[in-house]
C-alpha positions in Angstrom: -70.5 -69.7 -32.0 -69.4 -66.3 -33.1 -72.0 -63.5 -32.9 -72.5 -62.3 -36.5 -73.3 -58.8 -35.2 -69.9 -58.4 -33.3 -68.0 -57.2 -36.4 -70.7 -54.7 -37.3 -70.8 -53.5 -33.7 -67.0 -53.0 -33.6 -67.1 -51.2 -36.9 -69.8 -49.0 -35.8 -67.9 -48.1 -32.6 -64.8 -47.3 -34.6 -66.7 -45.1 -37.0 -68.3 -43.2 -34.1 -64.9 -42.7 -32.5 -63.5 -41.4 -35.8 -66.3 -39.0 -36.2 -66.0 -37.6 -32.7 -62.2 -37.0 -33.0 -61.3 -33.2 -33.1 -60.4 -31.9 -36.5 -56.7 -31.1 -37.1 -57.1 -28.8 -40.0 -54.1 -26.3 -39.9 -56.1 -23.4 -41.1 -58.7 -23.9 -38.4 -56.1 -24.2 -35.7 -54.6 -20.8 -36.8 -58.1 -19.3 -36.7 -58.6 -20.5 -33.1 -55.2 -19.1 -32.0 -55.9 -15.8 -33.6 -59.3 -15.6 -31.9 -57.7 -16.4 -28.6 -55.2 -13.6 -29.0 -57.9 -11.1 -30.0 -60.3 -12.2 -27.3 -58.4 -13.7 -24.3 -60.4 -15.5 -21.7 -61.7 -13.2 -19.0 -60.5 -14.2 -15.5 -63.3 -14.9 -13.1 -64.0 -12.7 -10.1 -62.5 -15.4 -7.8 -59.3 -15.6 -9.9 -59.0 -11.8 -9.9 -59.4 -11.6 -6.0 -56.8 -14.4 -5.6 -54.4 -12.5 -7.9 -54.8 -9.3 -6.0 -54.2 -10.9 -2.6 -51.1 -12.6 -4.0 -49.7 -9.2 -5.1 -50.7 -7.5 -1.9 -49.2 -10.2 0.2 -45.9 -10.0 -1.8 -45.9 -6.2 -1.5 -46.6 -6.4 2.1 -43.6 -8.6 2.8 -41.4 -6.4 0.7 -42.6 -3.2 2.5 -42.0 -4.9 5.9 -38.5 -5.9 4.9 -37.7 -2.4 3.7 -39.1 -0.8 6.9 -37.2 -3.3 9.0 -34.0 -2.5 7.2 -34.5 1.3 7.5 -35.2 0.9 11.2 -32.1 -1.1 11.7 -29.9 1.5 9.8 -31.5 4.3 11.9 -30.9 2.4 15.1 -27.2 1.7 14.1 -26.7 5.4 13.3 -28.1 6.5 16.6 -25.9 4.0 18.5 -22.8 5.1 16.5 -23.5 8.7 17.3 -24.1 7.9 21.0 -20.9 5.9 21.1 -18.9 8.8 19.5 -20.3 11.4 21.9 -19.4 9.0 24.7 -15.8 9.1 23.7 -15.9 12.9 23.7 -17.4 13.0 27.2 -14.7 10.5 28.3 -12.0 12.8 26.9 -13.4 15.8 28.7 -13.9 14.2 32.0 -11.3 11.4 32.1 -7.5 11.2 32.4 -6.9 11.4 28.7 -7.3 15.2 28.4 -5.1 15.8 31.4 -2.4 13.6 29.9 -2.7 15.5 26.6 -2.3 18.9 28.3 0.8 17.7 30.2 2.4 16.4 27.1 1.6 19.7 25.3 3.4 21.6 28.1 6.3 19.2 27.8 6.5 19.9 24.1 6.5 23.6 24.8 9.4 23.2 27.3 11.4 21.0 25.0 10.9 23.4 22.1 12.4 26.2 24.3 15.2 24.0 25.4 16.1 22.9 21.9 16.1 26.4 20.4 14.4 25.0 17.4 12.1 27.4 15.6 9.7 25.9 13.1 8.3 28.2 10.5 4.7 27.6 9.7 5.5 28.6 6.1 8.1 25.8 5.8 6.8 22.2 6.1 10.4 21.0 5.9 11.4 23.1 8.9 8.3 22.0 10.8 9.0 18.3 10.2 12.7 18.8 11.3 11.6 20.5 14.5 9.1 17.8 15.3 11.6 15.1 14.7 14.2 16.8 16.8 11.8 17.3 19.7 10.6 13.7 19.2 14.0 12.3 19.8 14.3 14.5 22.9 11.0 13.0 24.1 12.7 9.5 24.0 15.5 10.7 26.2 13.1 12.4 28.7 10.9 9.3 28.9 13.8 7.0 29.5 15.2 9.2 32.2 11.9 9.4 34.0 11.2 5.7 33.8 13.1 4.9 37.0 11.9 8.0 38.9 9.1 8.1 41.5 6.8 10.9 40.5 3.0 11.3 40.0 3.2 11.9 36.3 5.7 10.3 33.9 5.9 11.2 30.2 5.9 7.6 29.0 2.7 6.9 31.0 1.0 9.9 29.6 2.0 8.9 26.1 0.7 5.4 26.6 -2.6 6.8 28.0 -3.1 8.7 24.7 -2.0 5.9 22.5 -4.5 3.6 24.2 -7.3 6.1 23.9 -6.6 6.9 20.2 -6.3 3.2 19.5 -9.9 2.8 20.9 -11.1 5.5 18.5 -9.4 3.8 15.5 -11.0 0.5 16.3 -14.4 2.0 16.9 -14.3 3.7 13.5 -12.9 0.7 11.7 -15.6 -1.6 13.2 -18.4 0.9 12.2 -19.3 1.3 15.8 -18.6 5.0 15.9 -19.5 7.9 13.5 -16.2 8.9 11.9 -17.3 12.5 11.0 -18.0 13.3 14.7 -14.7 12.0 16.0 -12.8 13.6 13.1 -14.4 17.0 13.8 -13.4 16.8 17.5 -10.1 14.9 17.6 -8.3 15.3 14.2 -6.2 18.3 15.1 -5.1 16.9 18.5 -4.3 13.4 16.9 -2.2 15.0 14.2 -0.2 17.2 16.6 0.4 14.2 19.0 1.5 11.8 16.3 3.7 14.4 14.5 5.9 14.6 17.6 5.6 11.0 18.9 6.7 9.1 15.8 10.4 8.9 16.9 9.2 7.6 20.3 6.9 5.1 18.6 9.8 3.8 16.4 11.9 3.4 19.6 9.2 1.3 21.3 8.7 -0.8 18.2 12.4 -1.6 18.1 12.3 -2.6 21.8 9.9 -5.4 22.2 6.7 -3.6 21.2 6.5 -4.0 17.4 3.0 -2.7 17.0 3.2 0.4 19.2 1.3 3.3 17.8 0.1 1.5 14.6 -3.5 2.3 15.4 -2.7 6.0 16.0 -0.9 6.2 12.7 -4.0 4.6 11.0 -6.3 7.0 12.8 -4.3 10.0 11.8 -4.3 8.9 8.2 -8.1 8.4 8.2 -8.6 11.9 9.7 -6.3 13.4 7.0 -8.5 12.1 4.2 
């Protein structure tokens, strides 16, 4: 048997549910939004503390990263400076400077033998003199190759080519400080390479295709 009060009970429940539904009047919704914009909800003290700690934590990480990067750059700069000064000490105390001085004396002797006079006011005359003496260097180096003597021109040239190649690599790899090496070596490198280019071309044509390439690159870097 059906309970006669069931329909009434369901109707009453539906009516109650309808009465408790939120109103969806557009004008009222607009008023609520406007009130929210004018009077935003105030964050609680706990929310404020959490927000501050999040910002502080983020800023702390950022500051640590910046500090670490700065310390790394400073460390690299000190190492580059130390490496550059190490090459200067090596030059002053090692065989490289002695080889350079012997080559310079050879150039002086060959200049007197050739009778070539290069005017400092004429770049063309200077290049011609350097080329002429450079070809004489080839002849001297070939003649001395089979001789037994403590110092040979070709060995002194190779000593300097090896040393200057080390400088070029150190700069190119950002291991050395270019300005320090340029200040100390640029004039010597330019003088050496100006006279040795014919010899380098000779070596490249005779089973050493890359001879002097690093020295040419170093001289070009120092010229900038």
